[in-house]
C-alpha positions as CSV (number, residue, x, y, z in Angstrom):
1,M,112.9,121.7,-33.5
2,S,116.5,120.2,-34.5
3,N,119.5,121.3,-32.4
4,P,122.3,122.0,-34.6
5,E,124.8,121.1,-32.0
6,T,123.3,117.8,-30.8
7,G,121.6,116.8,-34.0
8,G,118.8,115.8,-31.9
9,E,115.7,117.4,-30.9
10,T,115.9,120.5,-28.7
11,V,114.2,119.6,-25.2
12,A,113.1,122.8,-23.3
13,A,114.2,123.2,-19.8
14,P,111.3,122.5,-17.3
15,P,109.7,125.7,-16.3
16,V,110.3,126.8,-12.5
17,R,107.4,125.8,-10.3
18,R,105.5,128.6,-8.8
19,L,104.3,128.1,-5.8
20,R,100.6,129.0,-4.9
21,R,100.6,131.8,-2.1
22,A,99.5,129.0,0.7
23,E,102.4,127.0,0.0
24,R,104.7,129.8,-0.3
25,R,103.7,131.2,3.1
26,E,104.1,127.6,4.5
27,Q,107.7,127.7,3.0
28,I,108.2,131.2,4.6
29,L,106.7,129.8,8.1
30,D,109.0,126.8,8.0
31,A,112.0,128.9,7.2
32,A,111.3,131.1,10.1
33,T,110.5,128.8,12.6
34,R,113.9,127.1,12.1
35,A,115.7,130.6,12.1
36,F,113.8,132.1,15.2
37,A,114.5,128.6,17.1
38,R,118.4,128.7,16.5
39,A,118.9,132.6,17.4
40,G,115.5,133.9,19.4
41,Y,113.5,136.8,18.0
42,A,115.8,139.6,18.7
43,A,119.0,138.1,16.8
44,T,117.1,136.8,13.9
45,G,116.6,139.7,11.0
46,L,114.6,139.1,7.9
47,D,117.8,138.7,5.9
48,D,118.3,135.6,7.8
49,I,114.8,134.3,7.1
50,A,115.0,134.8,3.4
51,A,118.4,133.1,3.3
52,E,116.9,130.2,5.2
53,A,114.0,130.0,2.8
54,E,116.1,130.5,-0.3
55,L,113.8,133.6,-1.3
56,T,114.3,137.2,-1.4
57,R,113.3,139.8,1.3
58,A,110.9,141.4,-1.1
59,M,109.0,138.0,-1.4
60,L,108.7,138.2,2.3
61,Y,106.9,141.5,2.3
62,R,104.7,140.3,0.1
63,H,103.4,137.5,2.7
64,F,104.1,139.3,6.0
65,D,104.2,142.9,6.9
66,S,107.0,142.8,9.5
67,K,109.2,140.5,11.5
68,A,106.8,140.9,14.1
69,D,104.0,139.9,12.2
70,L,105.8,136.6,11.0
71,Y,106.8,135.7,14.4
72,R,102.9,135.9,15.5
73,A,102.1,133.9,12.2
74,V,104.9,131.2,13.5
75,L,103.7,131.3,17.3
76,D,99.9,131.0,16.0
77,R,100.5,128.0,13.8
78,A,102.4,126.1,16.8
79,C,99.5,126.7,18.7
80,V,97.2,125.4,16.0
81,R,99.5,122.3,15.4
82,L,99.5,121.9,19.3
83,A,95.8,122.0,19.8
84,E,95.3,119.8,17.1
85,A,97.5,117.1,18.1
86,T,96.8,117.2,22.1
87,G,93.0,118.6,22.4
88,A,92.0,121.5,24.8
89,D,90.0,120.2,27.7
90,N,91.3,116.8,29.0
91,F,94.4,115.5,30.6
92,G,93.7,111.9,30.6
93,E,96.1,109.3,29.9
94,D,96.9,110.0,26.4
95,A,97.8,113.8,27.1
96,I,101.5,113.0,27.6
97,P,101.9,110.7,24.7
98,A,100.2,113.4,22.8
99,L,102.2,115.9,23.8
100,L,105.5,113.9,22.9
101,R,104.2,113.2,19.5
102,A,103.4,117.1,19.0
103,A,106.6,118.0,20.2
104,S,108.6,115.5,17.9
105,A,106.6,116.4,14.7
106,D,107.6,120.2,15.1
107,P,110.4,120.3,17.9
108,D,111.3,124.1,16.7
109,G,107.9,125.4,17.0
110,F,107.6,123.7,20.3
111,R,110.6,125.3,21.8
112,L,109.7,128.6,20.5
113,L,106.3,128.5,22.0
114,F,107.4,127.1,25.5
115,R,111.0,128.5,25.7
116,Y,111.6,131.8,23.8
117,A,108.2,133.6,23.1
118,A,107.9,133.4,27.2
119,R,110.9,135.6,27.4
120,E,109.9,138.0,24.6
121,P,107.7,140.7,26.0
122,D,105.6,141.5,23.0
123,F,104.5,137.8,22.6
124,R,104.0,137.2,26.0
125,D,100.4,137.7,25.9
126,L,100.0,134.3,23.8
127,I,102.0,132.0,26.2
128,D,100.2,133.7,29.2
129,S,96.7,132.6,27.7
130,I,97.9,129.0,26.8
131,T,99.3,128.7,30.6
132,A,96.3,130.2,32.4
133,A,94.1,127.7,30.0
134,S,96.3,124.7,30.8
135,R,96.2,125.6,34.6
136,E,92.3,125.5,34.3
137,V,91.8,122.4,32.5
138,G,94.6,121.1,34.7
139,R,92.8,122.0,38.2
140,R,89.6,120.7,36.8
141,N,91.0,117.3,36.1
142,L,93.1,117.3,39.4
143,A,90.1,118.0,41.5
144,R,89.1,114.4,40.8
145,V,91.8,113.0,42.7
146,I,93.1,115.9,44.8
147,P,90.8,117.1,47.6
148,E,89.8,121.2,47.1
149,G,92.3,123.5,48.7
150,P,95.8,125.0,48.4
151,W,97.6,122.0,47.5
152,L,95.0,121.4,44.7
153,D,95.9,124.9,43.6
154,W,99.6,124.1,43.9
155,A,99.3,121.1,41.8
156,A,97.1,122.7,39.0
157,H,99.7,125.6,38.9
158,L,102.9,123.3,38.7
159,I,102.0,120.3,36.6
160,P,101.4,122.1,33.1
161,G,104.6,123.8,33.4
162,F,106.5,121.1,34.7
163,T,105.1,118.8,32.2
164,L,106.0,121.1,29.4
165,E,109.7,121.4,30.7
166,A,110.0,117.5,30.9
167,V,109.2,117.2,27.2
168,I,111.6,120.1,26.2
169,A,114.3,118.5,28.2
170,W,113.6,115.1,26.6
171,L,113.8,117.1,23.3
172,D,117.1,118.8,24.3
173,A,118.5,115.3,25.6
174,G,118.0,113.6,22.2
175,R,114.4,112.0,22.5
176,P,115.9,109.1,24.5
177,D,113.9,105.9,24.6
178,P,110.7,107.2,22.7
179,E,108.7,104.3,23.7
180,H,108.6,104.7,27.2
181,A,109.5,108.4,27.5
182,A,105.4,109.2,27.8
183,D,105.7,106.7,30.9
184,R,108.7,108.3,32.5
185,I,107.3,111.7,32.4
186,A,103.9,110.6,33.7
187,A,105.8,109.0,36.8
188,A,107.1,112.5,37.6
189,V,103.8,114.0,37.3
190,H,102.3,111.3,39.4
191,G,104.7,111.9,42.0
192,V,103.7,115.8,42.1
193,M,100.1,114.7,42.4
194,A,101.1,112.2,45.0
195,A,102.8,115.1,47.0
196,A,99.7,117.5,46.8
197,H,97.5,114.6,48.2
198,P,96.8,114.4,51.9
199,T,99.1,112.4,53.7
200,P,97.8,109.5,55.7
201,L,98.0,110.1,59.6
202,P,100.3,107.6,61.0
203,T,98.7,104.8,62.7
204,A,99.5,104.1,66.3
């Protein structure tokens, strides 16, 4: 069809692509993760998330029943990503590098899980379950090098949280020295392990 104003053919504007439901859900989760990580759960409203996602509030309600439902979905996705990146039952040599990779790939989700959600009573159950599982795995692996007893219990209680805090502190510091960051954090963890190991008796 000819355009009388240009003398050429009329070119139809490309239609706005409508995302599939799964894609739209991921878009909302991405935006919600950023918004919650900036201001926390209590201070973030659905209008803030809608603005971050460049969607209407009504569109959010097509995918999530409430802000709590959306926050839980954000945390669940972060948990799945973390498990996929790190595995669930081994604290071997690749554990800390894998944890750093996971934190770098989704820093907002990582902080939400281990810094912010832990302070939210309504969502504390998720973090408590992760913490309990981490301590169980940690104890099983630490038992290979630390004798049974209260110091093994101490190390198993301390090291998982210590490692997570070290990774978050690394993120907050701007992710310095990424090639050697895992070695530095591992050295700190080994220091805790050494402190938990029985001290040799002094020689005469």
